[in-house]
All heavy atoms as TSV, in Angstrom:
chain	resi	resn	atom	element	x	y	z
A	1	MET	N	N	29.129	-17.993	-43.548
A	1	MET	CA	C	28.937	-16.519	-43.915
A	1	MET	C	C	28.645	-15.828	-42.573
A	1	MET	O	O	27.905	-16.075	-41.690
A	1	MET	CB	C	27.635	-16.460	-44.656
A	1	MET	CG	C	27.293	-15.047	-45.145
A	1	MET	SD	S	25.878	-15.020	-46.271
A	1	MET	CE	C	25.676	-13.282	-46.279
A	2	ALA	N	N	29.534	-14.721	-42.462
A	2	ALA	CA	C	29.632	-13.982	-41.174
A	2	ALA	C	C	28.482	-12.933	-41.290
A	2	ALA	O	O	28.225	-12.362	-42.257
A	2	ALA	CB	C	30.899	-13.353	-41.012
A	3	SER	N	N	27.722	-12.870	-40.110
A	3	SER	CA	C	26.639	-11.832	-40.245
A	3	SER	C	C	27.126	-10.617	-39.414
A	3	SER	O	O	27.753	-10.583	-38.557
A	3	SER	CB	C	25.409	-12.444	-39.449
A	3	SER	OG	O	25.614	-12.620	-38.109
A	4	SER	N	N	26.543	-9.470	-39.943
A	4	SER	CA	C	26.967	-8.194	-39.414
A	4	SER	C	C	25.939	-7.942	-38.205
A	4	SER	O	O	24.876	-8.466	-38.198
A	4	SER	CB	C	27.003	-6.973	-40.443
A	4	SER	OG	O	25.683	-6.942	-40.915
A	5	SER	N	N	26.312	-6.994	-37.262
A	5	SER	CA	C	25.422	-6.669	-36.192
A	5	SER	C	C	24.160	-6.060	-36.746
A	5	SER	O	O	24.200	-5.084	-37.591
A	5	SER	CB	C	26.227	-5.749	-35.345
A	5	SER	OG	O	25.314	-5.292	-34.283
A	6	SER	N	N	23.065	-6.437	-36.150
A	6	SER	CA	C	21.867	-5.810	-36.556
A	6	SER	C	C	21.416	-4.545	-35.749
A	6	SER	O	O	20.477	-3.966	-36.010
A	6	SER	CB	C	20.663	-6.827	-36.498
A	6	SER	OG	O	20.480	-7.197	-35.202
A	7	ASN	N	N	22.389	-4.232	-34.794
A	7	ASN	CA	C	22.123	-3.096	-33.931
A	7	ASN	C	C	22.849	-1.807	-34.467
A	7	ASN	O	O	22.860	-0.827	-33.695
A	7	ASN	CB	C	22.739	-3.345	-32.553
A	7	ASN	CG	C	21.789	-4.377	-31.792
A	7	ASN	OD1	O	20.650	-4.564	-32.094
A	7	ASN	ND2	N	22.310	-5.230	-30.900
A	8	LYS	N	N	23.202	-1.847	-35.615
A	8	LYS	CA	C	23.854	-0.592	-36.244
A	8	LYS	C	C	22.869	0.421	-36.490
A	8	LYS	O	O	21.766	0.177	-36.989
A	8	LYS	CB	C	24.624	-0.931	-37.610
A	8	LYS	CG	C	25.860	-1.741	-37.367
A	8	LYS	CD	C	26.612	-1.937	-38.669
A	8	LYS	CE	C	27.743	-2.838	-38.491
A	8	LYS	NZ	N	28.369	-3.117	-39.689
A	9	LEU	N	N	23.094	1.754	-36.098
A	9	LEU	CA	C	22.236	2.764	-36.246
A	9	LEU	C	C	22.229	3.292	-37.744
A	9	LEU	O	O	23.319	3.454	-38.231
A	9	LEU	CB	C	22.361	3.903	-35.402
A	9	LEU	CG	C	22.165	3.749	-33.910
A	9	LEU	CD1	C	22.703	4.881	-33.077
A	9	LEU	CD2	C	20.695	3.419	-33.634
A	10	VAL	N	N	21.122	3.396	-38.357
A	10	VAL	CA	C	21.125	3.860	-39.740
A	10	VAL	C	C	21.526	5.312	-39.753
A	10	VAL	O	O	22.160	5.751	-40.598
A	10	VAL	CB	C	19.725	3.703	-40.424
A	10	VAL	CG1	C	19.574	4.255	-41.718
A	10	VAL	CG2	C	19.344	2.205	-40.389
A	11	VAL	N	N	20.947	6.053	-38.775
A	11	VAL	CA	C	21.305	7.532	-38.572
A	11	VAL	C	C	22.017	7.659	-37.243
A	11	VAL	O	O	21.379	7.747	-36.198
A	11	VAL	CB	C	20.047	8.296	-38.703
A	11	VAL	CG1	C	20.416	9.844	-38.574
A	11	VAL	CG2	C	19.326	8.109	-39.940
A	12	PRO	N	N	23.339	7.693	-37.285
A	12	PRO	CA	C	24.114	7.825	-35.926
A	12	PRO	C	C	23.653	8.940	-35.098
A	12	PRO	O	O	23.650	8.915	-33.956
A	12	PRO	CB	C	25.634	7.953	-36.349
A	12	PRO	CG	C	25.608	7.408	-37.715
A	12	PRO	CD	C	24.341	7.592	-38.342
A	13	GLU	N	N	23.292	10.017	-35.731
A	13	GLU	CA	C	22.854	11.148	-34.857
A	13	GLU	C	C	21.602	10.907	-34.165
A	13	GLU	O	O	21.361	11.671	-33.203
A	13	GLU	CB	C	22.539	12.406	-35.953
A	13	GLU	CG	C	23.818	12.923	-36.643
A	13	GLU	CD	C	24.087	12.066	-37.915
A	13	GLU	OE1	O	23.204	11.408	-38.412
A	13	GLU	OE2	O	25.359	11.949	-38.318
A	14	ALA	N	N	20.755	9.830	-34.485
A	14	ALA	CA	C	19.563	9.626	-33.863
A	14	ALA	C	C	19.900	9.013	-32.381
A	14	ALA	O	O	19.000	8.952	-31.511
A	14	ALA	CB	C	18.741	8.698	-34.515
A	15	LYS	N	N	21.120	8.590	-32.110
A	15	LYS	CA	C	21.460	7.869	-30.873
A	15	LYS	C	C	21.120	8.842	-29.639
A	15	LYS	O	O	20.668	8.386	-28.657
A	15	LYS	CB	C	22.894	7.431	-30.865
A	15	LYS	CG	C	23.310	6.741	-29.539
A	15	LYS	CD	C	24.721	6.086	-29.647
A	15	LYS	CE	C	24.899	5.254	-28.387
A	15	LYS	NZ	N	26.032	4.384	-28.542
A	16	ALA	N	N	21.508	10.193	-29.708
A	16	ALA	CA	C	21.333	11.131	-28.565
A	16	ALA	C	C	19.785	11.279	-28.400
A	16	ALA	O	O	19.311	11.359	-27.270
A	16	ALA	CB	C	21.964	12.377	-28.876
A	17	ALA	N	N	19.036	11.312	-29.464
A	17	ALA	CA	C	17.512	11.443	-29.369
A	17	ALA	C	C	16.988	10.213	-28.791
A	17	ALA	O	O	15.957	10.375	-27.990
A	17	ALA	CB	C	16.855	11.759	-30.820
A	18	LEU	N	N	17.480	9.026	-29.115
A	18	LEU	CA	C	16.900	7.934	-28.534
A	18	LEU	C	C	17.235	7.780	-27.068
A	18	LEU	O	O	16.344	7.328	-26.229
A	18	LEU	CB	C	17.461	6.674	-29.298
A	18	LEU	CG	C	16.988	5.166	-28.930
A	18	LEU	CD1	C	15.510	5.149	-29.106
A	18	LEU	CD2	C	17.697	4.240	-29.682
A	19	GLU	N	N	18.367	8.207	-26.682
A	19	GLU	CA	C	18.801	8.221	-25.200
A	19	GLU	C	C	17.793	9.211	-24.460
A	19	GLU	O	O	17.447	8.913	-23.371
A	19	GLU	CB	C	20.216	8.655	-25.069
A	19	GLU	CG	C	21.158	7.400	-25.203
A	19	GLU	CD	C	20.942	6.247	-24.331
A	19	GLU	OE1	O	20.859	6.412	-23.160
A	19	GLU	OE2	O	20.860	5.034	-24.828
A	20	ARG	N	N	17.605	10.353	-25.035
A	20	ARG	CA	C	16.609	11.301	-24.324
A	20	ARG	C	C	15.308	10.774	-24.206
A	20	ARG	O	O	14.574	10.758	-23.283
A	20	ARG	CB	C	16.603	12.635	-25.193
A	20	ARG	CG	C	17.834	13.496	-25.088
A	20	ARG	CD	C	17.609	14.874	-25.588
A	20	ARG	NE	N	17.182	14.968	-27.014
A	20	ARG	CZ	C	17.976	14.993	-27.969
A	20	ARG	NH1	N	19.238	14.917	-27.814
A	20	ARG	NH2	N	17.583	14.943	-29.208
A	21	PHE	N	N	14.739	9.987	-25.290
A	21	PHE	CA	C	13.452	9.404	-25.306
A	21	PHE	C	C	13.475	8.353	-24.181
A	21	PHE	O	O	12.378	8.252	-23.507
A	21	PHE	CB	C	13.206	8.905	-26.748
A	21	PHE	CG	C	11.803	8.122	-26.830
A	21	PHE	CD1	C	10.645	8.816	-26.402
A	21	PHE	CD2	C	11.765	6.856	-27.212
A	21	PHE	CE1	C	9.368	8.179	-26.664
A	21	PHE	CE2	C	10.446	6.314	-27.292
A	21	PHE	CZ	C	9.357	6.924	-27.017
A	22	LYS	N	N	14.436	7.551	-24.060
A	22	LYS	CA	C	14.548	6.465	-23.124
A	22	LYS	C	C	14.543	7.086	-21.654
A	22	LYS	O	O	13.865	6.575	-20.757
A	22	LYS	CB	C	15.957	5.638	-23.345
A	22	LYS	CG	C	15.824	4.370	-22.479
A	22	LYS	CD	C	17.169	3.691	-22.835
A	22	LYS	CE	C	17.307	3.147	-24.202
A	22	LYS	NZ	N	18.432	2.221	-24.405
A	23	MET	N	N	15.236	8.158	-21.431
A	23	MET	CA	C	15.366	8.856	-20.171
A	23	MET	C	C	13.957	9.408	-19.839
A	23	MET	O	O	13.432	9.216	-18.713
A	23	MET	CB	C	16.349	9.998	-20.264
A	23	MET	CG	C	16.697	10.606	-18.963
A	23	MET	SD	S	17.802	9.678	-17.922
A	23	MET	CE	C	19.310	9.859	-18.797
A	24	GLU	N	N	13.248	10.044	-20.783
A	24	GLU	CA	C	11.896	10.604	-20.645
A	24	GLU	C	C	10.930	9.427	-20.226
A	24	GLU	O	O	10.138	9.628	-19.220
A	24	GLU	CB	C	11.410	11.290	-21.902
A	24	GLU	CG	C	10.060	11.722	-21.882
A	24	GLU	CD	C	9.624	12.332	-23.211
A	24	GLU	OE1	O	10.432	12.847	-23.945
A	24	GLU	OE2	O	8.378	12.046	-23.548
A	25	CYS	N	N	11.024	8.385	-20.854
A	25	CYS	CA	C	10.136	7.283	-20.599
A	25	CYS	C	C	10.484	6.668	-19.282
A	25	CYS	O	O	9.529	6.297	-18.413
A	25	CYS	CB	C	10.184	6.175	-21.659
A	25	CYS	SG	S	9.488	6.703	-23.272
A	26	ALA	N	N	11.681	6.602	-18.913
A	26	ALA	CA	C	12.076	6.050	-17.497
A	26	ALA	C	C	11.517	6.902	-16.435
A	26	ALA	O	O	10.974	6.517	-15.375
A	26	ALA	CB	C	13.626	6.067	-17.457
A	27	ASN	N	N	11.572	8.174	-16.612
A	27	ASN	CA	C	11.077	9.216	-15.588
A	27	ASN	C	C	9.620	9.073	-15.428
A	27	ASN	O	O	8.998	9.125	-14.343
A	27	ASN	CB	C	11.379	10.630	-16.011
A	27	ASN	CG	C	12.777	10.918	-15.746
A	27	ASN	OD1	O	13.452	10.329	-14.922
A	27	ASN	ND2	N	13.411	11.895	-16.528
A	28	GLU	N	N	8.929	8.754	-16.579
A	28	GLU	CA	C	7.384	8.631	-16.614
A	28	GLU	C	C	6.968	7.402	-15.786
A	28	GLU	O	O	5.840	7.520	-15.246
A	28	GLU	CB	C	6.865	8.541	-17.961
A	28	GLU	CG	C	6.935	9.852	-18.757
A	28	GLU	CD	C	6.527	9.795	-20.157
A	28	GLU	OE1	O	6.004	8.798	-20.578
A	28	GLU	OE2	O	6.616	10.883	-20.852
A	29	VAL	N	N	7.758	6.324	-15.824
A	29	VAL	CA	C	7.404	5.030	-15.018
A	29	VAL	C	C	8.042	5.039	-13.747
A	29	VAL	O	O	7.942	4.020	-13.096
A	29	VAL	CB	C	7.630	3.742	-16.001
A	29	VAL	CG1	C	6.706	3.761	-17.167
A	29	VAL	CG2	C	9.115	3.660	-16.358
A	30	GLY	N	N	8.841	5.969	-13.400
A	30	GLY	CA	C	9.600	6.105	-12.058
A	30	GLY	C	C	10.641	5.064	-11.939
A	30	GLY	O	O	10.997	4.676	-10.795
A	31	VAL	N	N	11.448	4.854	-13.075
A	31	VAL	CA	C	12.730	4.133	-12.925
A	31	VAL	C	C	13.876	5.096	-12.938
A	31	VAL	O	O	13.910	5.996	-13.811
A	31	VAL	CB	C	12.718	3.122	-14.214
A	31	VAL	CG1	C	14.057	2.386	-14.139
A	31	VAL	CG2	C	11.563	2.123	-13.953
A	32	ASN	N	N	14.777	4.797	-12.093
A	32	ASN	CA	C	16.003	5.554	-12.113
A	32	ASN	C	C	17.006	5.170	-13.205
A	32	ASN	O	O	17.783	4.185	-13.021
A	32	ASN	CB	C	16.665	5.408	-10.682
A	32	ASN	CG	C	17.925	6.299	-10.584
A	32	ASN	OD1	O	18.011	7.299	-11.315
A	32	ASN	ND2	N	18.716	5.916	-9.690
A	33	TYR	N	N	16.916	5.768	-14.317
A	33	TYR	CA	C	17.776	5.466	-15.518
A	33	TYR	C	C	18.814	6.603	-15.620
A	33	TYR	O	O	18.413	7.838	-15.513
A	33	TYR	CB	C	16.967	5.404	-16.829
A	33	TYR	CG	C	17.748	5.104	-17.967
A	33	TYR	CD1	C	18.110	3.812	-18.259
A	33	TYR	CD2	C	18.193	6.062	-18.836
A	33	TYR	CE1	C	18.843	3.468	-19.367
A	33	TYR	CE2	C	18.859	5.690	-20.022
A	33	TYR	CZ	C	19.209	4.527	-20.337
A	33	TYR	OH	O	19.912	4.139	-21.329
A	34	LYS	N	N	20.073	6.236	-15.750
A	34	LYS	CA	C	21.060	7.232	-15.830
A	34	LYS	C	C	22.040	6.995	-17.070
A	34	LYS	O	O	21.873	5.888	-17.558
A	34	LYS	CB	C	21.936	7.178	-14.548
A	34	LYS	CG	C	22.610	5.785	-14.251
A	34	LYS	CD	C	22.954	5.544	-12.798
A	34	LYS	CE	C	23.381	4.176	-12.458
A	34	LYS	NZ	N	22.493	3.305	-12.535
A	35	GLN	N	N	22.679	8.077	-17.347
A	35	GLN	CA	C	23.489	7.927	-18.553
A	35	GLN	C	C	24.730	6.992	-18.079
A	35	GLN	O	O	25.109	7.024	-16.911
A	35	GLN	CB	C	24.131	9.163	-18.997
A	35	GLN	CG	C	23.115	10.089	-19.713
A	35	GLN	CD	C	23.691	11.219	-20.457
A	35	GLN	OE1	O	24.798	11.694	-20.096
A	35	GLN	NE2	N	23.081	11.550	-21.490
A	36	GLY	N	N	25.247	6.178	-19.104
A	36	GLY	CA	C	26.344	5.260	-18.692
A	36	GLY	C	C	25.810	3.931	-18.295
A	36	GLY	O	O	24.801	3.386	-18.814
A	37	TYR	N	N	26.332	3.255	-17.304
A	37	TYR	CA	C	26.108	1.864	-16.919
A	37	TYR	C	C	24.766	1.803	-16.282
A	37	TYR	O	O	24.513	2.499	-15.235
A	37	TYR	CB	C	27.207	1.453	-15.996
A	37	TYR	CG	C	27.089	-0.058	-15.560
A	37	TYR	CD1	C	27.263	-1.087	-16.406
A	37	TYR	CD2	C	26.640	-0.349	-14.264
A	37	TYR	CE1	C	27.060	-2.360	-15.963
A	37	TYR	CE2	C	26.475	-1.566	-13.790
A	37	TYR	CZ	C	26.735	-2.602	-14.690
A	37	TYR	OH	O	26.498	-3.895	-14.304
A	38	ASN	N	N	23.873	0.863	-16.720
A	38	ASN	CA	C	22.719	0.605	-16.080
A	38	ASN	C	C	22.549	-0.922	-15.792
A	38	ASN	O	O	21.436	-1.360	-15.691
A	38	ASN	CB	C	21.490	1.099	-16.938
A	38	ASN	CG	C	21.417	2.612	-16.736
A	38	ASN	OD1	O	20.965	3.123	-15.734
A	38	ASN	ND2	N	21.830	3.449	-17.748
A	39	GLY	N	N	23.620	-1.555	-15.647
A	39	GLY	CA	C	23.573	-3.046	-15.514
A	39	GLY	C	C	22.927	-3.415	-14.166
A	39	GLY	O	O	22.597	-4.679	-13.932
A	40	ASP	N	N	22.770	-2.505	-13.108
A	40	ASP	CA	C	22.180	-2.908	-11.897
A	40	ASP	C	C	20.636	-2.730	-11.945
A	40	ASP	O	O	19.923	-3.023	-10.919
A	40	ASP	CB	C	22.765	-1.934	-10.825
A	40	ASP	CG	C	22.703	-0.532	-11.095
A	40	ASP	OD1	O	22.362	-0.167	-12.153
A	40	ASP	OD2	O	22.876	0.304	-10.244
A	41	MET	N	N	20.127	-2.438	-13.152
A	41	MET	CA	C	18.639	-2.272	-13.202
A	41	MET	C	C	18.060	-3.678	-13.310
A	41	MET	O	O	18.614	-4.620	-13.923
A	41	MET	CB	C	18.428	-1.537	-14.546
A	41	MET	CG	C	17.046	-1.161	-14.833
A	41	MET	SD	S	16.683	-0.331	-16.412
A	41	MET	CE	C	17.723	1.125	-16.033
A	42	THR	N	N	16.909	-3.927	-12.765
A	42	THR	CA	C	16.288	-5.095	-12.768
A	42	THR	C	C	15.565	-5.303	-14.197
A	42	THR	O	O	15.306	-4.482	-14.936
A	42	THR	CB	C	15.129	-5.322	-11.806
A	42	THR	OG1	O	14.080	-4.286	-11.976
A	42	THR	CG2	C	15.717	-4.961	-10.332
A	43	SER	N	N	15.251	-6.503	-14.440
A	43	SER	CA	C	14.550	-6.890	-15.807
A	43	SER	C	C	13.158	-6.227	-15.786
A	43	SER	O	O	12.723	-5.686	-16.842
A	43	SER	CB	C	14.371	-8.410	-16.047
A	43	SER	OG	O	15.529	-9.020	-16.057
A	44	ARG	N	N	12.485	-6.116	-14.644
A	44	ARG	CA	C	11.220	-5.475	-14.593
A	44	ARG	C	C	11.336	-3.949	-14.825
A	44	ARG	O	O	10.454	-3.407	-15.542
A	44	ARG	CB	C	10.622	-5.695	-13.134
A	44	ARG	CG	C	9.210	-4.919	-13.014
A	44	ARG	CD	C	8.797	-5.237	-11.658
A	44	ARG	NE	N	8.274	-6.602	-11.561
A	44	ARG	CZ	C	7.142	-7.125	-11.495
A	44	ARG	NH1	N	6.103	-6.222	-11.614
A	44	ARG	NH2	N	6.889	-8.351	-11.376
A	45	GLU	N	N	12.286	-3.399	-14.314
A	45	GLU	CA	C	12.596	-1.882	-14.566
A	45	GLU	C	C	12.848	-1.663	-16.086
A	45	GLU	O	O	12.297	-0.850	-16.691
A	45	GLU	CB	C	13.691	-1.354	-13.766
A	45	GLU	CG	C	13.364	-1.265	-12.323
A	45	GLU	CD	C	14.544	-0.918	-11.359
A	45	GLU	OE1	O	15.762	-1.379	-11.755
A	45	GLU	OE2	O	14.284	-0.373	-10.354
A	46	ALA	N	N	13.723	-2.417	-16.622
A	46	ALA	CA	C	14.089	-2.330	-18.055
A	46	ALA	C	C	12.922	-2.492	-19.030
A	46	ALA	O	O	12.742	-1.795	-19.885
A	46	ALA	CB	C	15.280	-3.242	-18.402
A	47	GLY	N	N	12.017	-3.523	-18.535
A	47	GLY	CA	C	10.917	-3.881	-19.341
A	47	GLY	C	C	9.916	-2.664	-19.304
A	47	GLY	O	O	9.134	-2.403	-20.260
A	48	SER	N	N	9.800	-2.088	-18.125
A	48	SER	CA	C	8.888	-0.922	-17.950
A	48	SER	C	C	9.247	0.266	-18.923
A	48	SER	O	O	8.414	0.785	-19.406
A	48	SER	CB	C	8.895	-0.475	-16.470
A	48	SER	OG	O	8.286	-1.409	-15.561
A	49	ILE	N	N	10.557	0.411	-18.931
A	49	ILE	CA	C	11.049	1.480	-19.829
A	49	ILE	C	C	10.699	1.129	-21.256
A	49	ILE	O	O	10.181	1.968	-22.027
A	49	ILE	CB	C	12.513	1.796	-19.647
A	49	ILE	CG1	C	12.764	2.300	-18.268
A	49	ILE	CG2	C	13.046	2.809	-20.693
A	49	ILE	CD1	C	14.277	2.335	-17.807
A	50	GLY	N	N	11.084	0.005	-21.705
A	50	GLY	CA	C	10.821	-0.460	-23.125
A	50	GLY	C	C	9.347	-0.409	-23.436
A	50	GLY	O	O	8.845	-0.054	-24.470
A	51	GLY	N	N	8.487	-0.915	-22.556
A	51	GLY	CA	C	7.093	-0.982	-22.743
A	51	GLY	C	C	6.508	0.481	-22.845
A	51	GLY	O	O	5.694	0.643	-23.758
A	52	GLN	N	N	7.033	1.401	-22.062
A	52	GLN	CA	C	6.525	2.833	-22.184
A	52	GLN	C	C	7.016	3.431	-23.509
A	52	GLN	O	O	6.247	4.063	-24.078
A	52	GLN	CB	C	7.085	3.646	-20.967
A	52	GLN	CG	C	6.706	5.094	-21.004
A	52	GLN	CD	C	5.204	5.264	-20.637
A	52	GLN	OE1	O	4.458	4.316	-20.347
A	52	GLN	NE2	N	4.754	6.476	-20.715
A	53	MET	N	N	8.135	3.016	-23.920
A	53	MET	CA	C	8.641	3.570	-25.245
A	53	MET	C	C	7.736	3.111	-26.268
A	53	MET	O	O	7.397	3.848	-27.249
A	53	MET	CB	C	10.173	3.144	-25.477
A	53	MET	CG	C	11.142	3.708	-24.503
A	53	MET	SD	S	12.737	3.151	-24.637
A	53	MET	CE	C	13.262	3.711	-26.341
A	54	VAL	N	N	7.439	1.782	-26.457
A	54	VAL	CA	C	6.610	1.208	-27.364
A	54	VAL	C	C	5.125	1.838	-27.405
A	54	VAL	O	O	4.710	2.278	-28.414
A	54	VAL	CB	C	6.486	-0.331	-27.184
A	54	VAL	CG1	C	5.517	-0.917	-28.138
A	54	VAL	CG2	C	7.806	-0.948	-27.539
A	55	LYS	N	N	4.662	2.057	-26.095
A	55	LYS	CA	C	3.325	2.614	-25.952
A	55	LYS	C	C	3.313	3.973	-26.531
A	55	LYS	O	O	2.359	4.399	-27.330
A	55	LYS	CB	C	2.993	2.711	-24.466
A	55	LYS	CG	C	1.618	3.431	-24.177
A	55	LYS	CD	C	1.433	3.365	-22.694
A	55	LYS	CE	C	0.222	4.193	-22.279
A	55	LYS	NZ	N	-0.026	4.218	-20.973
A	56	LYS	N	N	4.304	4.818	-26.378
A	56	LYS	CA	C	4.405	6.163	-26.817
A	56	LYS	C	C	4.700	6.281	-28.270
A	56	LYS	O	O	4.036	7.135	-29.025
A	56	LYS	CB	C	5.541	6.970	-26.074
A	56	LYS	CG	C	5.167	7.315	-24.614
A	56	LYS	CD	C	6.240	8.125	-23.935
A	56	LYS	CE	C	6.116	9.544	-24.553
A	56	LYS	NZ	N	6.410	10.604	-23.673
A	57	MET	N	N	5.320	5.279	-28.846
A	57	MET	CA	C	5.578	5.199	-30.348
A	57	MET	C	C	4.322	4.843	-31.031
A	57	MET	O	O	4.011	5.404	-32.009
A	57	MET	CB	C	6.671	4.251	-30.705
A	57	MET	CG	C	8.079	4.672	-30.375
A	57	MET	SD	S	9.416	3.685	-30.829
A	57	MET	CE	C	9.567	2.450	-29.514
A	58	ILE	N	N	3.516	3.992	-30.486
A	58	ILE	CA	C	2.196	3.570	-31.014
A	58	ILE	C	C	1.305	4.806	-31.013
A	58	ILE	O	O	0.662	5.049	-32.048
A	58	ILE	CB	C	1.621	2.293	-30.282
A	58	ILE	CG1	C	2.557	1.008	-30.599
A	58	ILE	CG2	C	0.222	2.066	-30.790
A	58	ILE	CD1	C	2.166	-0.105	-29.847
A	59	GLU	N	N	1.181	5.404	-29.802
A	59	GLU	CA	C	0.365	6.545	-29.665
A	59	GLU	C	C	0.657	7.609	-30.817
A	59	GLU	O	O	-0.173	8.215	-31.361
A	59	GLU	CB	C	0.496	7.222	-28.368
A	59	GLU	CG	C	-0.191	6.526	-27.303
A	59	GLU	CD	C	0.001	7.066	-25.888
A	59	GLU	OE1	O	0.792	8.054	-25.730
A	59	GLU	OE2	O	-0.633	6.454	-24.897
A	60	SER	N	N	2.041	7.916	-30.952
A	60	SER	CA	C	2.503	8.888	-32.003
A	60	SER	C	C	2.082	8.515	-33.350
A	60	SER	O	O	1.594	9.433	-34.134
A	60	SER	CB	C	3.969	8.921	-31.837
A	60	SER	OG	O	4.500	9.801	-32.842
A	61	TYR	N	N	2.273	7.189	-33.632
A	61	TYR	CA	C	1.797	6.690	-35.014
A	61	TYR	C	C	0.243	6.941	-35.257
A	61	TYR	O	O	-0.139	7.365	-36.309
A	61	TYR	CB	C	2.218	5.269	-35.206
A	61	TYR	CG	C	1.842	4.698	-36.529
A	61	TYR	CD1	C	2.484	5.004	-37.633
A	61	TYR	CD2	C	0.746	3.836	-36.615
A	61	TYR	CE1	C	1.998	4.615	-38.803
A	61	TYR	CE2	C	0.417	3.293	-37.861
A	61	TYR	CZ	C	1.013	3.601	-38.963
A	61	TYR	OH	O	0.652	3.177	-40.237
A	62	GLU	N	N	-0.524	6.492	-34.261
A	62	GLU	CA	C	-1.967	6.600	-34.341
A	62	GLU	C	C	-2.384	8.014	-34.571
A	62	GLU	O	O	-3.212	8.305	-35.283
A	62	GLU	CB	C	-2.579	5.908	-33.145
A	62	GLU	CG	C	-2.458	4.552	-33.059
A	62	GLU	CD	C	-3.167	3.908	-31.802
A	62	GLU	OE1	O	-3.165	4.539	-30.819
A	62	GLU	OE2	O	-3.373	2.673	-31.812
A	63	ASN	N	N	-1.686	8.964	-33.762
A	63	ASN	CA	C	-2.085	10.405	-33.999
A	63	ASN	C	C	-1.643	10.915	-35.227
A	63	ASN	O	O	-2.316	11.821	-35.731
A	63	ASN	CB	C	-1.309	11.151	-32.798
A	63	ASN	CG	C	-2.037	10.918	-31.417
A	63	ASN	OD1	O	-3.172	10.486	-31.360
A	63	ASN	ND2	N	-1.206	11.123	-30.316
A	64	SER	N	N	-0.568	10.369	-35.828
A	64	SER	CA	C	-0.230	10.742	-37.272
A	64	SER	C	C	-1.171	10.392	-38.349
A	64	SER	O	O	-1.191	10.934	-39.460
A	64	SER	CB	C	1.279	10.401	-37.522
A	64	SER	OG	O	1.240	9.032	-37.836
A	65	MET	N	N	-1.970	9.361	-38.001
A	65	MET	CA	C	-2.868	8.746	-38.913
A	65	MET	C	C	-4.178	9.527	-39.013
A	65	MET	O	O	-4.973	9.412	-39.913
A	65	MET	CB	C	-3.155	7.401	-38.777
A	65	MET	CG	C	-1.986	6.357	-38.942
A	65	MET	SD	S	-2.259	4.735	-38.490
A	65	MET	CE	C	-3.579	4.290	-39.614
A	66	LYS	N	N	-4.474	10.423	-38.023
A	66	LYS	CA	C	-5.719	11.104	-37.886
A	66	LYS	C	C	-5.801	12.306	-38.914
A	66	LYS	O	O	-4.812	12.879	-39.426
A	66	LYS	CB	C	-5.888	11.736	-36.532
A	66	LYS	CG	C	-6.104	10.605	-35.543
A	66	LYS	CD	C	-6.251	11.136	-34.154
A	66	LYS	CE	C	-6.487	9.879	-33.202
A	66	LYS	NZ	N	-6.549	10.325	-31.806
């Protein structure tokens, strides 16, 4: 049985918003993230961006529960 990609966006319009969010988080942690190719980024830099994104999403969720 062939599996489909799990990386399909449910709402394709959200892709631009996700890119803006990623860029914002990269700026906050001091990582040079640019549109297009970022294959020269280190694992540490990429992880910093992802970690900041998760941190902000958790904060947003916690604030919405108040």
